[in-house]
C-alpha positions in Angstrom: -27.1 -169.4 -15.9 -24.0 -167.1 -15.9 -21.6 -166.3 -13.1 -19.4 -163.3 -12.6 -15.9 -164.3 -11.3 -15.6 -162.9 -7.8 -12.8 -160.5 -7.0 -11.3 -163.0 -4.5 -11.0 -165.6 -7.3 -9.1 -163.2 -9.4 -6.8 -162.7 -6.5 -6.5 -166.4 -6.1 -5.5 -166.7 -9.8 -2.5 -164.6 -8.8 -1.9 -166.6 -5.6 -1.9 -170.1 -7.2 0.9 -169.3 -9.4 2.9 -167.8 -6.5 1.9 -170.7 -4.3 3.1 -173.2 -6.8 6.5 -171.5 -6.5 -1.9 -156.2 -32.5 0.9 -158.7 -33.4 2.9 -157.7 -36.4 4.0 -154.3 -35.0 5.9 -156.2 -32.2 7.7 -158.9 -34.4 11.4 -158.6 -34.6 13.8 -160.4 -36.8 15.1 -163.7 -35.5 18.8 -164.1 -35.6 20.2 -166.4 -38.5 21.2 -169.2 -36.1 19.7 -172.6 -35.4 17.3 -172.9 -32.4 18.9 -176.3 -31.7 22.3 -177.8 -32.4 21.4 -180.1 -35.3 22.8 -180.2 -38.8 20.7 -178.8 -41.5 19.4 -181.1 -44.2 20.8 -179.8 -47.5 17.4 -180.3 -49.1 15.8 -177.1 -50.6 12.1 -176.7 -50.8 10.7 -175.4 -54.2 10.2 -171.7 -54.6 6.7 -170.6 -53.5 4.2 -168.7 -55.5 5.1 -165.1 -56.3 2.3 -164.1 -53.9 4.5 -164.9 -51.0 5.8 -161.7 -49.2 9.6 -161.9 -49.5 10.2 -159.4 -46.7 8.4 -161.7 -44.2 10.7 -164.6 -44.1 13.4 -162.8 -42.2 11.1 -162.5 -39.2 10.7 -166.3 -38.4 12.5 -169.5 -38.2 10.9 -172.7 -39.6 10.9 -175.8 -37.5 9.1 -179.0 -36.8 7.7 -179.6 -33.4 8.3 -182.7 -31.3 4.9 -183.9 -32.5 5.8 -183.5 -36.2 3.9 -180.2 -36.8 5.4 -177.5 -38.9 5.7 -174.1 -37.1 7.1 -170.6 -37.7 8.9 -169.2 -34.7 8.6 -165.4 -34.3 10.2 -163.2 -31.7 7.3 -161.2 -30.4 8.0 -158.6 -27.7 11.5 -160.3 -27.3 10.1 -163.7 -26.4 9.7 -166.7 -28.9 6.2 -167.5 -30.1 5.1 -170.4 -32.3 2.5 -170.0 -35.1 1.3 -173.1 -36.9 1.9 -173.3 -40.5 -1.5 -173.2 -42.2 -3.2 -171.7 -39.1 -5.5 -168.7 -39.2 -3.1 -166.4 -37.4 0.0 -167.1 -39.6 -2.2 -166.8 -42.7 -3.5 -163.4 -41.5 0.2 -162.2 -41.1 1.0 -163.4 -44.6 -2.0 -161.6 -46.0 -1.1 -158.4 -44.1 2.5 -158.4 -45.2 1.7 -159.2 -48.9 -0.2 -155.8 -49.1 -3.0 -157.5 -51.1 -5.5 -160.2 -51.0 -4.0 -163.6 -51.6 -6.3 -166.2 -53.2 -7.0 -169.3 -51.3 -5.2 -171.6 -53.6 -2.2 -169.4 -53.6 -2.3 -169.3 -49.7 -2.4 -173.1 -49.7 0.6 -173.2 -52.0 2.5 -170.8 -49.7 1.7 -173.0 -46.7 2.8 -176.1 -48.7 6.2 -174.3 -49.4 6.6 -173.4 -45.8 5.9 -176.8 -44.5 8.3 -178.4 -46.9 11.0 -175.9 -46.0 10.4 -176.6 -42.2 10.8 -180.3 -42.8 13.9 -179.7 -45.0 15.5 -177.6 -42.3 16.1 -180.6 -40.0 15.2 -178.5 -36.9 13.1 -180.3 -34.3 12.2 -178.0 -31.5 10.0 -178.6 -28.6 6.8 -176.4 -28.7 4.7 -176.0 -25.6 1.2 -174.8 -24.6 0.8 -172.7 -21.5 3.5 -174.5 -19.4 7.1 -175.5 -20.4 10.1 -176.7 -18.5 12.9 -174.1 -18.1 16.0 -174.5 -20.3 18.0 -175.9 -17.3 15.1 -178.0 -16.1 15.1 -176.4 -12.7 11.6 -175.0 -13.0 8.8 -174.1 -15.3 7.9 -171.2 -17.5 4.3 -170.1 -17.9 2.9 -168.5 -21.0 0.6 -165.6 -19.7 -0.9 -165.5 -23.3 -1.4 -161.7 -23.1 -0.8 -159.1 -25.8 2.7 -158.4 -24.5 3.7 -162.2 -24.7 4.8 -162.2 -21.1 6.1 -165.2 -19.3 6.3 -166.2 -15.7 9.3 -168.3 -14.6 8.8 -170.3 -11.5 11.7 -172.0 -9.7 12.8 -172.9 -6.1 14.3 -169.4 -5.9 11.0 -167.6 -6.5 9.0 -166.0 -9.3 10.4 -164.0 -12.3 8.5 -162.0 -14.8 10.1 -162.4 -18.2 9.3 -159.5 -20.5 11.8 -160.5 -23.2 14.7 -162.9 -23.9 12.8 -166.2 -23.5 13.7 -168.6 -26.3 11.1 -171.2 -25.3 8.5 -171.3 -28.1 4.8 -171.4 -27.1 1.9 -172.1 -29.2 -1.2 -170.2 -28.0 -4.5 -172.1 -28.3 -7.0 -169.8 -30.1 -9.5 -170.4 -27.2 -6.9 -169.2 -24.5 -7.5 -166.2 -22.4 -4.7 -164.3 -20.5 -3.8 -165.4 -17.0 -3.3 -162.8 -14.3 0.1 -162.0 -13.0 1.3 -163.6 -9.8 0.7 -162.1 -6.3 3.6 -161.1 -4.0 2.3 -163.7 -1.5 0.0 -166.6 -2.2 -2.8 -167.6 0.0 -4.8 -170.8 -0.9 -7.2 -170.2 1.9 -9.0 -167.6 -0.5 -10.2 -170.6 -2.4 -12.0 -172.4 0.4 -15.2 -170.5 0.6 -15.8 -170.9 -3.1 -15.8 -174.7 -3.2 -18.3 -177.1 -1.8 -15.8 -179.5 -0.4 -14.8 -180.8 3.0 -11.2 -180.5 4.3 -9.8 -183.6 3.0 -11.2 -183.1 -0.5 -10.2 -179.5 -0.5 -6.6 -180.7 0.2 -6.9 -183.1 -2.7 -8.1 -180.3 -4.9 -5.3 -177.9 -4.0 -2.7 -180.7 -4.5 -4.2 -181.6 -7.9 -4.2 -177.9 -9.0 -0.6 -177.4 -7.9 0.6 -180.6 -9.6 -1.3 -179.9 -12.9 0.0 -176.3 -13.0 3.6 -177.1 -12.2 4.1 -179.9 -14.9 4.4 -179.2 -18.6 2.1 -181.1 -20.9 4.6 -183.5 -22.6 3.9 -187.0 -23.9 6.1 -188.6 -21.1 4.2 -187.0 -18.3 1.5 -188.8 -16.3 -1.4 -186.7 -15.1 -4.0 -187.5 -12.5 -7.6 -187.3 -13.6 -9.8 -185.2 -11.4 -13.3 -186.7 -10.8 -16.0 -184.5 -9.3 -19.0 -186.3 -7.9 -22.1 -184.6 -6.4 -25.8 -184.1 -6.7 -27.4 -181.6 -9.3 -26.9 -178.1 -7.9 -23.8 -179.0 -5.9 -21.6 -176.5 -7.9 -19.6 -178.9 -10.0 -19.9 -176.8 -13.2 -19.2 -173.5 -11.3 -16.0 -175.1 -9.8 -14.8 -176.3 -13.1 -15.8 -173.2 -15.3 -15.2 -170.3 -12.9 -12.4 -171.6 -10.8 -10.4 -174.6 -12.1 -10.2 -173.4 -15.7 -9.4 -169.9 -14.8 -6.7 -170.9 -12.4 -4.9 -173.4 -14.7 -5.6 -172.5 -18.2 -8.1 -169.7 -18.8 -10.2 -170.3 -21.9 -13.2 -168.9 -23.7 -14.3 -172.5 -24.5 -15.4 -173.1 -20.9 -16.7 -176.6 -19.9 -17.1 -179.0 -22.8 -18.7 -182.4 -23.2 -16.2 -184.9 -24.4 -16.7 -185.8 -28.1 -18.7 -189.0 -28.5 -17.1 -190.2 -31.8 -13.6 -190.1 -33.3 -14.9 -187.8 -36.0 -16.2 -185.3 -33.5 -12.9 -185.3 -31.8 -11.0 -184.8 -35.0 -13.3 -181.7 -35.8 -12.7 -180.2 -32.5 -8.9 -180.8 -32.8 -8.9 -179.0 -36.2 -10.2 -175.9 -34.7 -7.2 -175.4 -32.4 
């Protein structure tokens, strides 16, 4: 059974942010400066296959994330954006800039070259998904994940829409959908009539939503696990799929059953 997201919920998507106080045509060259103040390793990666489009490399900076994953950092619409080396989106850009079809083995060779060069650069940069701390640590920055690569900066001073100049690199999950822009005034009461919860549990839900949205997903962060209990037909799936996911991290994946085995988890992880 499918549901249409009510207009009030769309408005709530805007309110919750306030309350919590075609790619290549928009890529611009990144300045030839380090993203972090670390010395470069004087190691050089081997020259890639001749299939690699030489004019593309000026548009990105190669780094390794805090989790040891190699990324290419682009400036898209003026804001930094991370594409995983070997991922489908970066491969598509490489194919597009080459002007011809690159064979699978040659593409693997290119990705090996880029990974080696990222590791040799000595640049370790924090890459975030959806929510990141601001550079001064005074707030958070949210990746809207729209075509314009818009960001929302939330601090004690209010909300700021960042169209360009953000140097925080975000990696967009391929299942991610765009968030809506924040409303001028938030109203959590809009949520009440769509959830089958009493007042104490509604307060717990809104507190959990606010905390989860306001804290970046980093390894040192502790998060509270939300547990929903109720009989069949009580609206648990609707609450998760149509409200919670759309408020915190809109996704086409929807509600998923947790993988039963480590192999299933690895397969799911490789799709991201």
